[in-house]
Rosetta silent file (secondary structure, phi, psi, omega in degrees, C-alpha in Angstrom):
SEQUENCE: MTPIGCQEALQRLYEYLDGELTPDTTEEVRRHIDLCAGCYPEVRSATEFRDALHRAALGQPLCPDALRRKVAEMLREEGLSA
SCORE:     score description
SCORE:     0.000 S_00000001
   1 L     0.000  125.536 -175.313  -16.307    0.992  -14.803 S_00000001
   2 L   -80.965  135.520 -175.546  -15.377    1.813  -18.358 S_00000001
   3 L   -73.987  151.018  178.997  -11.576    2.099  -18.819 S_00000001
   4 L   -84.586  154.888  177.915  -10.382    5.609  -19.833 S_00000001
   5 L   -91.220 -178.290 -174.042   -8.585    6.290  -23.108 S_00000001
   6 H   -67.010  -35.715 -173.742   -5.326    7.861  -23.921 S_00000001
   7 H   -68.689  -46.598 -179.664   -6.711   11.417  -24.285 S_00000001
   8 H   -65.467  -40.788 -178.831   -8.273   11.449  -20.799 S_00000001
   9 H   -63.730  -38.429 -175.964   -5.275    9.701  -19.128 S_00000001
  10 H   -76.570  -34.504  176.609   -2.831   12.238  -20.652 S_00000001
  11 H   -62.281  -25.006 -177.110   -5.125   15.180  -19.727 S_00000001
  12 L  -105.425    8.280 -168.680   -5.008   14.034  -16.159 S_00000001
  13 H   -59.963  -52.682 -177.110   -1.335   12.918  -16.116 S_00000001
  14 H   -60.893  -36.906  175.933    0.053   15.935  -14.066 S_00000001
  15 H   -64.192  -43.166  173.849   -2.753   15.680  -11.607 S_00000001
  16 H   -56.431  -52.871 -177.667   -2.017   12.011  -11.267 S_00000001
  17 H   -57.489  -34.559 -174.778    1.664   12.534  -10.795 S_00000001
  18 L   -91.140    5.242  177.854    1.007   15.264   -8.214 S_00000001
  19 L    60.069   43.067 -173.999   -1.544   13.069   -6.303 S_00000001
  20 L  -107.359    7.105  177.484   -4.402   15.509   -6.857 S_00000001
  21 L   -95.279  155.141  171.314   -6.971   12.963   -8.112 S_00000001
  22 L   -61.672  160.170  178.616   -9.674   11.053   -6.321 S_00000001
  23 H   -64.923  -33.638  178.471   -8.684    7.534   -5.466 S_00000001
  24 H   -65.021  -49.526 -177.870  -11.077    6.078   -8.155 S_00000001
  25 H   -63.943  -38.348  177.247   -9.662    8.374  -10.731 S_00000001
  26 H   -58.791  -46.133  178.888   -6.087    7.833   -9.680 S_00000001
  27 H   -65.994  -31.548  177.921   -6.649    4.054  -10.212 S_00000001
  28 H   -71.424  -46.486 -177.212   -8.235    4.539  -13.641 S_00000001
  29 H   -69.613  -35.938  178.526   -5.280    6.637  -14.884 S_00000001
  30 H   -60.523  -47.360 -176.660   -2.741    4.197  -13.189 S_00000001
  31 H   -61.894  -39.098  179.445   -4.380    1.221  -14.863 S_00000001
  32 H   -69.572  -46.208 -179.560   -4.278    2.945  -18.207 S_00000001
  33 H   -73.244  -21.055  177.496   -0.673    4.098  -18.167 S_00000001
  34 H   -74.844  -16.845 -174.632    0.489    0.727  -16.789 S_00000001
  35 H  -113.789  -15.024 -168.902   -0.984   -1.014  -19.842 S_00000001
  36 L  -103.393  115.615 -179.571   -0.686    1.492  -22.634 S_00000001
  37 L   -71.403  -30.984  179.299    2.602    1.440  -24.645 S_00000001
  38 L   -64.769  -25.180 -177.179    1.355    4.430  -26.605 S_00000001
  39 L   -94.571  -12.860 -179.520    1.166    6.689  -23.601 S_00000001
  40 H   -51.239  -51.492 -178.364    4.603    5.539  -22.211 S_00000001
  41 H   -59.768  -41.558  176.162    6.746    8.177  -23.829 S_00000001
  42 H   -65.608  -38.491  171.846    4.552   10.968  -22.588 S_00000001
  43 H   -61.238  -45.204 -178.130    4.420    9.499  -19.153 S_00000001
  44 H   -69.089  -34.915  176.621    8.056    9.097  -18.928 S_00000001
  45 H   -64.689  -49.703  178.857    8.702   12.614  -20.266 S_00000001
  46 H   -59.228  -42.258  177.268    6.240   14.212  -17.690 S_00000001
  47 H   -63.235  -42.458 -179.192    7.842   12.191  -14.890 S_00000001
  48 H   -64.929  -44.799  172.707   11.284   13.248  -15.861 S_00000001
  49 H   -50.640  -54.492  174.606   10.130   16.835  -16.212 S_00000001
  50 H   -53.955  -45.032 -177.469    8.471   16.770  -12.787 S_00000001
  51 H   -71.214  -33.561  175.156   11.492   15.291  -11.204 S_00000001
  52 H   -63.524  -45.624  176.561   13.786   17.890  -12.801 S_00000001
  53 H   -56.799  -46.647 -175.846   11.469   20.670  -11.342 S_00000001
  54 H   -68.569  -33.379  178.404   11.726   19.139   -7.919 S_00000001
  55 H   -71.347  -36.344  176.083   15.528   18.870   -8.102 S_00000001
  56 H   -63.449  -42.908  179.369   15.692   22.518   -9.241 S_00000001
  57 H   -64.475  -31.332 -179.771   13.490   23.620   -6.374 S_00000001
  58 L   -86.699   -2.983  177.746   15.887   21.826   -3.949 S_00000001
  59 L    78.909   16.388  176.690   18.827   23.480   -5.547 S_00000001
  60 L   -79.304  144.128  173.489   20.174   20.103   -6.941 S_00000001
  61 L   -62.083  143.088  179.062   21.993   20.234  -10.334 S_00000001
  62 L   -82.877  -15.580  177.160   19.849   19.313  -13.263 S_00000001
  63 L  -146.876  160.599 -178.828   22.558   17.336  -15.000 S_00000001
  64 L   -65.193  151.182 -173.451   25.777   15.663  -13.911 S_00000001
  65 H   -63.665  -36.346  178.826   28.871   17.870  -13.680 S_00000001
  66 H   -58.417  -41.107  179.504   30.677   15.707  -16.333 S_00000001
  67 H   -69.940  -38.675  177.033   27.932   16.427  -18.743 S_00000001
  68 H   -60.654  -44.548  176.629   27.911   20.144  -17.870 S_00000001
  69 H   -64.773  -37.163 -179.521   31.710   20.237  -18.556 S_00000001
  70 H   -68.131  -40.222  179.330   31.443   18.425  -21.829 S_00000001
  71 H   -73.547  -30.584  177.024   28.734   20.796  -23.181 S_00000001
  72 H   -69.150  -42.632  173.076   30.766   23.844  -22.096 S_00000001
  73 H   -55.494  -47.042 -177.907   33.834   22.348  -23.822 S_00000001
  74 H   -70.762  -36.232  176.480   31.862   21.788  -27.040 S_00000001
  75 H   -65.141  -39.780 -178.276   30.386   25.335  -26.909 S_00000001
  76 H   -70.507  -33.060  179.235   33.958   26.806  -26.469 S_00000001
  77 H   -66.654  -34.705 -179.806   35.206   24.709  -29.417 S_00000001
  78 H   -81.264   -8.619 -172.602   32.419   26.171  -31.501 S_00000001
  79 L    76.183   22.285 -169.303   33.033   29.679  -30.337 S_00000001
  80 L  -101.798   -4.307 -178.642   29.665   29.861  -28.825 S_00000001
  81 L  -114.399  148.608 -174.019   30.711   30.578  -25.187 S_00000001
  82 L   -78.883    0.000    0.000   31.936   33.785  -23.692 S_00000001
């Protein structure tokens, strides 16, 4: 079995994260992303995005309350909030 490259691994990333690939393809993508430092930022971003979507679907806040308050305070200070 020839290892897959970055382009193929990233094209299949969301299918991989959602468990939609065949067992063999899942293993190929997993093997690539486990070893490829170049793909790591994209994998991390996709994972965080997917997790945020799941939290939103469950009605959970997307960021901590303290961060939300700090951003609102900064916007008020800049005159950007109603």
